[in-house]
N, CA, C and O of each residue as an XYZ file, in Angstrom:
604
protein
N       1.006     -1.683     -0.144
C       0.089     -0.346      0.139
C       0.641      0.713     -0.216
O       0.214      1.395     -1.148
N       2.163      1.142      0.803
C       2.581      2.087      0.783
C       3.244      2.654     -0.262
O       3.496      3.857     -0.331
N       3.667      1.483     -1.437
C       3.987      1.536     -2.630
C       3.441      2.512     -3.740
O       3.932      3.314     -4.535
N       1.860      1.936     -3.320
C       1.181      2.572     -4.378
C       0.509      3.677     -3.518
O      -0.712      3.588     -3.649
N       0.828      4.572     -2.780
C       0.912      5.917     -2.743
C       2.070      6.712     -2.523
O       1.957      7.913     -2.766
N       3.068      6.319     -2.145
C       4.333      6.742     -2.437
C       3.927      7.456     -4.186
O       3.660      8.625     -4.463
N       4.011      6.291     -5.088
C       3.657      6.612     -6.517
C       2.833      7.534     -7.168
O       2.876      8.245     -8.173
N       2.091      7.285     -6.278
C       0.244      8.389     -6.634
C       0.985      9.457     -6.233
O       0.858     10.473     -6.917
N       1.595      9.487     -5.467
C       1.628     11.123     -4.829
C       3.220     11.329     -5.862
O       3.110     12.495     -6.241
N       3.940     11.035     -6.181
C       4.932     11.368     -6.763
C       4.363     11.439     -8.280
O       4.899     12.416     -8.803
N       3.630     10.898     -9.054
C       3.144     11.207    -10.357
C       1.675     12.654    -10.367
O       1.664     13.650    -11.090
N       0.538     12.221     -9.236
C       0.107     13.650     -9.185
C       1.159     14.441     -8.582
O       0.370     14.840     -7.727
N       2.429     15.127     -8.208
C       3.066     16.082     -8.277
C       3.897     16.741     -8.901
O       4.286     17.904     -8.796
N       4.278     15.488     -9.909
C       4.121     15.416    -11.293
C       3.869     16.429    -11.728
O       4.586     17.413    -11.908
N       2.411     16.189    -12.009
C       1.342     16.799    -13.191
C       0.716     18.222    -12.530
O       0.194     19.139    -13.164
N       0.915     18.138    -11.107
C       1.045     19.776    -10.488
C       1.797     20.458    -11.440
O       1.377     21.291    -12.243
N       3.439     19.872    -11.236
C       4.069     20.527    -11.629
C       4.027     21.571    -12.484
O       3.961     22.792    -12.345
N       4.097     20.569    -13.716
C       3.780     20.784    -15.160
C       2.553     21.912    -15.051
O       2.602     22.902    -15.781
N       1.379     21.713    -14.050
C       0.221     22.657    -13.920
C       0.541     24.272    -13.850
O       0.211     25.225    -14.556
N       1.673     24.064    -12.175
C       1.534     25.194    -12.089
C       2.661     26.293    -12.724
O       2.576     27.511    -12.566
N       3.917     25.480    -13.603
C       4.731     25.664    -14.157
C       4.068     26.495    -16.188
O       4.616     27.223    -17.015
N       2.749     25.823    -16.107
C       2.521     26.198    -17.454
C       1.227     27.736    -17.125
O       1.184     28.519    -18.074
N       0.350     28.073    -15.981
C      -0.170     28.650    -15.185
C       0.635     30.141    -15.096
O       0.213     31.290    -15.225
N       2.292     29.475    -14.753
C       3.083     30.761    -14.642
C       3.448     31.276    -16.206
O       3.640     32.488    -16.299
N       3.584     30.341    -17.669
C       3.555     31.579    -18.338
C       2.540     31.566    -18.978
O       2.999     31.839    -20.087
N       1.131     31.415    -19.166
C      -0.102     32.450    -18.977
C       0.274     33.128    -18.471
O       1.022     33.915    -19.051
N      -0.017     33.307    -16.875
C       0.089     34.480    -16.549
C       0.821     35.573    -17.077
O       0.378     36.598    -17.597
N       2.431     35.104    -16.808
C       3.334     36.396    -16.945
C       3.430     37.332    -18.393
O       4.100     37.029    -19.380
N       2.895     38.092    -18.293
C       2.673     38.848    -19.897
C       2.649     40.420    -19.227
O       2.159     40.626    -18.116
N       3.192     41.395    -19.989
C       3.260     42.219    -19.946
C       2.131     42.976    -21.009
O       2.056     42.674    -22.200
N       1.086     44.237    -20.203
C       1.447     45.266    -19.108
C       0.853     44.572    -17.941
O      -0.358     44.639    -17.735
N       1.516     44.024    -17.301
C       1.483     43.349    -15.290
C       0.519     43.835    -14.782
O       0.704     45.047    -14.669
N      -0.451     43.524    -14.398
C      -1.317     44.076    -13.218
C      -1.376     43.934    -11.675
O      -0.675     42.922    -11.645
N      -1.625     44.128    -10.551
C      -1.281     44.182     -9.193
C      -1.690     42.560     -9.293
O      -1.050     41.663     -8.744
N      -2.517     42.432     -9.855
C      -3.644     40.648     -9.255
C      -2.659     39.888     -9.692
O      -2.028     39.278     -8.829
N      -2.236     39.707    -11.229
C      -1.779     38.752    -11.374
C      -0.208     38.998    -11.225
O       0.653     38.294    -11.753
N      -0.040     39.816    -10.634
C       1.518     39.980     -9.931
C       1.415     38.927     -8.729
O       2.089     37.901     -8.639
N       0.401     39.391     -7.781
C       0.738     38.595     -6.739
C       0.174     37.147     -7.051
O       0.726     36.525     -6.143
N      -0.471     36.332     -7.656
C      -1.350     35.367     -8.595
C       0.175     34.629     -9.063
O       0.498     33.544     -8.579
N       1.015     35.322    -10.009
C       2.110     34.811     -9.598
C       3.303     34.645     -9.030
O       4.304     34.016     -9.372
N       2.938     35.565     -7.749
C       4.118     34.906     -6.599
C       3.282     33.684     -6.021
O       3.784     32.561     -6.060
N       2.040     33.877     -5.495
C       1.526     32.012     -5.202
C       1.561     31.291     -6.611
O       1.605     30.067     -6.483
N       1.559     31.449     -7.081
C       1.415     30.239     -8.039
C       3.211     29.496     -7.855
O       3.469     28.297     -7.755
N       4.024     30.435     -7.857
C       6.028     30.022     -7.649
C       5.640     29.663     -6.653
O       5.582     28.436     -6.731
N       5.263     30.042     -5.542
C       4.946     28.993     -3.678
C       4.867     28.119     -3.956
O       5.664     27.182     -3.906
N       3.620     28.216     -4.421
C       3.439     26.376     -5.170
C       4.292     26.117     -6.007
O       4.221     24.918     -5.738
N       5.271     26.154     -7.022
C       5.560     24.899     -7.522
C       7.079     24.804     -6.781
O       7.644     23.723     -6.946
N       7.668     25.632     -6.127
C       8.349     25.304     -5.091
C       8.054     24.025     -3.993
O       8.850     23.103     -3.812
N       6.829     24.159     -3.347
C       6.368     22.727     -2.613
C       5.948     21.667     -3.448
O       6.147     20.461     -3.302
N       5.331     22.281     -4.359
C       5.222     21.100     -5.808
C       6.552     20.275     -6.473
O       6.681     19.117     -6.870
N       7.196     21.084     -6.423
C       8.968     20.897     -6.547
C       9.566     19.682     -5.146
O      10.136     18.591     -5.129
N       9.254     20.251     -4.543
C       9.435     19.728     -3.103
C       9.271     17.546     -2.856
O       9.892     16.483     -2.883
N       7.730     18.295     -2.607
C       7.062     16.583     -3.397
C       7.421     15.837     -3.789
O       7.711     14.795     -3.201
N       7.579     16.124     -5.224
C       8.496     15.444     -6.045
C       9.149     14.950     -5.579
O       8.988     13.756     -5.328
N      10.206     15.620     -5.232
C      11.825     15.442     -5.308
C      11.857     14.483     -3.871
O      12.794     13.685     -3.911
N      10.852     14.375     -2.338
C      10.985     13.499     -1.370
C      10.198     12.272     -1.707
O      10.472     11.285     -1.025
N       8.795     12.066     -3.098
C       8.324     11.110     -3.147
C       9.157      9.773     -3.528
O       9.212      8.592     -3.183
N      10.032     11.036     -4.833
C      10.666      9.698     -5.784
C      11.384      9.698     -4.907
O      11.579      8.496     -4.728
N      12.193     10.452     -3.882
C      13.335      9.875     -2.738
C      12.528      8.516     -2.650
O      12.632      7.463     -3.280
N      12.116      8.718     -2.156
C      11.178      7.363     -1.368
C      10.946      6.553     -1.879
O      10.981      5.532     -1.191
N      10.620      6.385     -3.127
C      10.159      5.296     -4.318
C      12.048      5.107     -4.553
O      11.946      3.955     -4.973
N      13.225      5.305     -4.583
C      14.433      5.013     -4.680
C      14.835      4.193     -4.017
O      15.334      3.086     -4.217
N      14.431      5.199     -2.565
C      15.084      4.275     -0.834
C      14.083      2.605      0.114
O      14.342      1.754      0.965
N      13.085      2.953     -0.663
C      11.979      2.124     -0.085
C      11.007      1.483     -0.809
O      10.456      0.635     -0.107
N      10.480      1.549     -2.144
C       9.690      1.325     -2.718
C      10.247      1.106     -4.617
O       9.408      1.048     -5.517
N      11.009      1.060     -4.745
C      11.413      0.990     -6.068
C      12.359     -0.749     -6.419
O      11.965     -1.868     -6.090
N      13.473     -0.432     -7.070
C      13.910     -1.657     -7.860
C      15.021     -1.938     -6.916
O      15.588     -3.031     -6.906
N      15.549     -0.312     -5.596
C      16.754     -0.690     -5.044
C      17.556     -0.392     -5.085
O      18.064     -0.864     -6.102
N      18.300      0.286     -4.521
C      19.137      1.767     -4.757
C      19.986      1.715     -5.893
O      20.197      2.580     -6.743
N      20.549      0.293     -5.748
C      21.768     -0.480     -6.651
C      21.303     -0.552     -7.793
O      22.145     -1.087     -8.514
N      19.974     -0.172     -8.601
C      19.422     -0.495     -9.630
C      19.371      1.260    -10.431
O      19.478      1.434    -11.645
N      19.180      2.426     -9.368
C      18.949      3.421     -9.718
C      20.489      3.722     -9.433
O      20.951      3.838    -10.568
N      21.307      3.869     -8.722
C      22.682      4.417     -9.085
C      23.419      3.491    -10.171
O      24.473      3.793    -10.729
N      23.005      2.827    -10.286
C      23.926      1.901    -11.763
C      22.771      1.632    -13.212
O      22.363      0.693    -13.895
N      22.589      3.264    -13.097
C      21.567      3.189    -14.352
C      21.814      4.990    -14.866
O      21.499      6.046    -14.317
N      22.414      4.718    -15.969
C      22.521      6.127    -16.796
C      21.597      7.602    -17.206
O      21.743      8.814    -17.359
N      20.300      6.236    -17.263
C      19.263      7.688    -17.395
C      18.307      8.094    -16.244
O      17.218      8.651    -16.384
N      18.986      7.666    -14.908
C      18.736      7.909    -13.571
C      19.153      8.653    -13.504
O      18.363      9.514    -13.118
N      20.714      9.267    -13.745
C      21.326     10.392    -13.043
C      21.384     11.425    -14.161
O      22.021     12.474    -14.071
N      20.364     10.891    -15.678
C      19.819     12.013    -16.526
C      18.782     12.482    -15.830
O      18.418     13.655    -15.749
N      18.358     11.621    -15.374
C      16.744     12.142    -14.924
C      17.081     13.220    -13.468
O      16.943     14.393    -13.120
N      17.338     12.572    -13.215
C      18.334     13.368    -11.608
C      18.589     14.584    -11.952
O      18.361     15.689    -11.461
N      19.250     14.083    -13.152
C      20.254     15.462    -13.373
C      19.648     16.928    -14.209
O      20.114     18.067    -14.233
N      18.308     16.289    -14.916
C      17.673     17.431    -15.461
C      16.352     18.415    -14.803
O      15.713     19.439    -15.044
N      16.479     17.185    -13.707
C      15.442     17.752    -12.257
C      16.410     19.174    -11.678
O      16.005     20.327    -11.531
N      17.683     18.667    -11.445
C      18.197     19.562    -10.315
C      18.627     21.389    -11.278
O      18.856     22.471    -10.736
N      18.587     21.063    -12.751
C      18.725     21.854    -13.237
C      17.583     22.670    -13.955
O      17.639     23.761    -14.523
N      16.404     21.702    -13.729
C      15.373     23.041    -13.876
C      14.837     23.543    -12.455
O      14.004     24.448    -12.508
N      15.094     23.218    -11.578
C      15.195     23.878     -9.354
C      16.537     24.737    -10.181
O      15.905     25.793    -10.206
N      17.647     25.050    -10.754
C      18.513     25.826    -10.792
C      17.788     27.505    -11.623
O      17.701     28.733    -11.657
N      17.606     26.792    -11.902
C      17.079     27.438    -13.969
C      15.244     28.046    -12.774
O      15.122     29.270    -12.743
N      14.355     27.420    -12.158
C      13.428     28.305    -11.594
C      13.676     29.331    -10.464
O      12.933     29.805     -9.605
N      15.519     29.578    -10.890
C      15.776     30.828     -9.425
C      15.734     31.581    -10.040
O      15.999     32.450     -9.210
N      15.540     32.408    -11.445
C      15.401     33.157    -12.135
C      14.315     33.580    -11.837
O      14.254     34.456    -10.974
N      12.867     32.979    -12.595
C      11.739     34.140    -12.714
C      11.482     34.099    -11.165
O      10.745     35.063    -10.963
N      11.762     33.354     -9.760
C      11.583     33.310     -8.426
C      12.075     34.513     -8.024
O      11.305     35.436     -7.760
N      13.598     34.656     -7.919
C      13.636     36.131     -7.750
C      12.968     36.958     -8.425
O      11.841     37.043     -7.937
N      13.122     37.749     -9.488
C      12.027     38.502     -9.953
C      11.102     38.540     -9.215
O      11.263     39.481     -8.438
N       9.818     37.794     -8.954
C       8.922     37.563     -8.415
C       9.097     38.023     -7.062
O       8.154     38.609     -6.530
N      10.238     37.830     -6.389
C      10.030     38.179     -5.267
C      10.990     39.650     -5.023
O      11.235     40.016     -3.873
N      11.475     40.404     -6.186
C      11.825     40.841     -6.242
C      10.285     42.312     -6.424
O      10.411     43.508     -6.162
N       9.369     41.797     -6.794
C       7.639     42.785     -6.215
C       7.566     42.559     -4.906
O       6.438     42.943     -4.596
N       8.100     42.164     -3.964
C       7.449     42.357     -2.491
C       7.392     43.808     -2.520
O       6.305     44.260     -2.878
N       8.616     44.940     -2.128
C       8.066     46.255     -2.145
C       6.691     46.999     -2.784
O       5.964     47.877     -2.320
N       6.666     46.354     -3.887
C       5.574     47.257     -4.923
C       4.217     47.123     -4.712
O       3.299     47.940     -4.779
N       4.275     45.269     -4.291
C       2.738     44.717     -3.657
C       2.642     45.088     -2.436
O       1.543     44.732     -2.010
N       3.084     45.485     -1.864
C       2.858     45.960     -0.340
C       2.512     47.278     -0.270
O       2.238     47.845      0.788
N       2.511     47.854     -1.472
C       2.242     49.594     -1.382
C       1.323     49.720     -1.742
O       0.653     50.726     -1.505
N       0.785     48.377     -2.727
C      -0.422     47.778     -3.826
C       0.408     48.498     -5.411
O      -0.284     48.832     -6.372
N       1.393     48.582     -5.411
C       1.461     49.388     -6.978
C       2.128     48.588     -7.535
O       2.890     47.860     -6.898
N       1.971     48.504     -9.273
C       1.984     47.195     -9.834
C       3.663     47.071     -9.927
O       4.231     48.057     -9.457
N       4.049     46.614    -10.158
C       5.434     45.766     -9.948
C       6.373     46.199    -11.476
O       6.084     45.443    -12.403
N       7.306     47.165    -11.792
C       7.965     47.660    -12.981
C       8.105     46.059    -13.112
O       8.288     45.118    -12.339
N       7.898     46.266    -14.666
C       9.288     45.047    -15.288
C       9.750     44.908    -16.379
O       8.950     44.911    -17.314
N      10.886     44.771    -16.606
C      11.418     45.534    -18.056
C      10.752     44.675    -19.144
O       9.881     43.965    -18.641
N      10.874     44.516    -20.420
C      10.287     44.015    -21.376
C      11.273     43.210    -21.479
O      10.871     42.148    -21.955
N      12.924     43.191    -21.156
C      13.894     42.771    -21.705
C      13.944     41.706    -20.559
O      14.703     40.772    -20.815
N      13.057     41.616    -18.891
C      13.547     40.959    -17.950
C      12.169     40.024    -18.571
O      12.315     38.801    -18.575
N      11.274     40.417    -18.923
C      10.249     39.484    -19.062
C      10.709     38.549    -20.267
O      10.338     37.378    -20.190
N      11.469     38.919    -21.367
C      11.356     38.073    -21.748
C      12.532     37.120    -21.265
O      12.540     35.915    -21.514
N      13.392     37.687    -20.647
C      14.249     36.108    -19.300
C      13.828     35.467    -19.495
O      14.108     34.485    -20.182
N      12.372     35.947    -18.609
C      11.407     35.194    -17.450
C      10.492     33.988    -18.018
O      10.275     32.887    -17.512
N       9.960     34.618    -19.392
C       9.486     33.982    -20.421
C      10.194     32.629    -20.488
O       9.986     31.622    -19.810
N      11.271     32.888    -21.675
C      12.548     31.931    -22.163
C      12.630     30.743    -20.689
O      12.289     29.581    -20.908
N      13.012     31.069    -19.504
C      13.338     30.285    -18.731
C      12.249     29.139    -18.316
O      12.257     27.958    -17.970
N      11.063     30.459    -18.618
C      10.283     28.993    -17.875
C       9.712     27.972    -18.898
O       9.348     26.825    -18.638
N       9.697     28.613    -20.150
C       9.708     27.649    -21.803
C      10.947     26.937    -21.750
O      10.913     25.977    -22.520
N      12.228     27.064    -21.018
C      12.796     26.154    -21.064
C      12.648     24.566    -20.078
O      12.690     23.357    -20.307
N      12.410     25.716    -18.595
C      12.059     24.396    -17.921
C      10.844     23.578    -18.194
O      10.854     22.411    -17.803
N       9.752     24.065    -18.843
C       9.072     23.393    -19.735
C       9.221     21.763    -20.761
O       8.632     20.683    -20.815
N      10.626     22.584    -21.592
C      11.096     21.309    -22.632
C      11.539     20.565    -20.864
O      11.047     19.896    -19.955
N      12.337     21.016    -21.119
C      13.059     19.919    -19.664
C      12.603     19.013    -19.113
O      12.974     17.839    -19.125
N      11.530     19.623    -18.440
C      10.235     18.899    -17.682
C      10.000     17.698    -18.809
O      10.587     16.670    -18.472
N       9.345     17.594    -19.953
C       8.757     17.127    -20.829
C      10.228     15.995    -20.882
O       9.912     14.805    -20.899
N      10.926     16.131    -20.894
C      11.954     14.841    -20.879
C      12.236     14.051    -19.990
O      12.662     12.980    -20.422
N      12.177     14.131    -18.978
C      12.427     13.284    -17.380
C      11.218     12.146    -17.811
O      11.558     11.027    -18.194
N      10.189     12.426    -17.741
C       9.116     10.688    -18.513
C       9.096      9.954    -19.104
O       8.690      8.815    -18.876
N       9.801     10.647    -20.636
C      10.812      9.860    -21.846
C      11.728      8.835    -21.218
O      11.789      7.628    -21.451
N      12.657      9.811    -20.094
C      14.316      8.949    -20.005
C      12.825      7.830    -18.640
O      12.546      6.649    -18.849
N      12.290      8.547    -17.616
C      11.757      7.366    -16.931
C      11.241      6.052    -17.487
O      11.403      4.876    -17.164
N      10.463      6.763    -18.576
C      10.238      5.049    -19.652
C      10.879      4.013    -19.848
O      10.652      2.808    -19.748
N      12.125      4.951    -20.286
C      13.124      3.966    -21.075
C      13.786      3.571    -19.999
O      13.727      2.342    -19.979
N      14.269      3.893    -19.269
C      14.867      3.227    -17.678
C      13.863      2.026    -17.245
O      14.313      0.899    -17.041
N      12.770      2.261    -17.140
C      11.822      1.255    -16.477
C      11.286      0.368    -17.469
O      10.522     -0.556    -17.191
N      11.778      0.712    -18.902
C      12.179     -0.359    -19.915
C      13.485     -1.501    -19.449
O      13.215     -2.693    -19.300
N      14.842     -0.990    -19.257
C      15.752     -1.681    -18.550
C      17.136     -0.746    -19.560
O      18.348     -0.877    -19.391
N      16.485      0.095    -20.508
C      17.730      0.805    -20.689
C      18.669      1.623    -19.536
O      18.309      1.939    -18.402
N      19.712      1.818    -20.045
C      20.605      2.577    -19.157
C      21.229      2.136    -18.247
O      21.601      2.782    -17.268
N      21.480      0.623    -18.522
C      22.028      0.434    -16.861
C      23.670      0.387    -17.084
O      23.982     -0.264    -18.080
N      24.338      0.732    -16.636
C      25.515      0.638    -16.833
C      26.598     -0.268    -16.321
O      26.659     -0.348    -15.095
N      27.442     -0.948    -17.000
C      27.725     -2.775    -16.834
C      27.351     -2.991    -16.931
O      27.318     -4.221    -16.882
């Protein structure tokens, strides 16, 4: 039962991760208004929490419910999956820092100022995150079929 719950939580959090990042992509457009700016911050916080759930539920599956730690550590596709996940996490710092810089403006009930260049950067980062996240399930499918085994 624990294995099924861990898998369900992992898959559900992955779906939510994609959904929240897609919401950020759709909501982040200029000109920005106060409501959307606040919504973007809340969405980004939820995205971060969801990424944590993906990480910890995946870790639980690897350590207690999966095919055994040795299987995962000896699979190059597993390393690629984890590497992509870490890369996406590092990339997500860019939009998060932009959104966190809005706090003072939002406290004063002012619309945050965002340059066109900054907006383009955030949109490009979000799109690249979505692309890289979409590769991870392919690696998971290949790994589950026995590909990527080292030695």
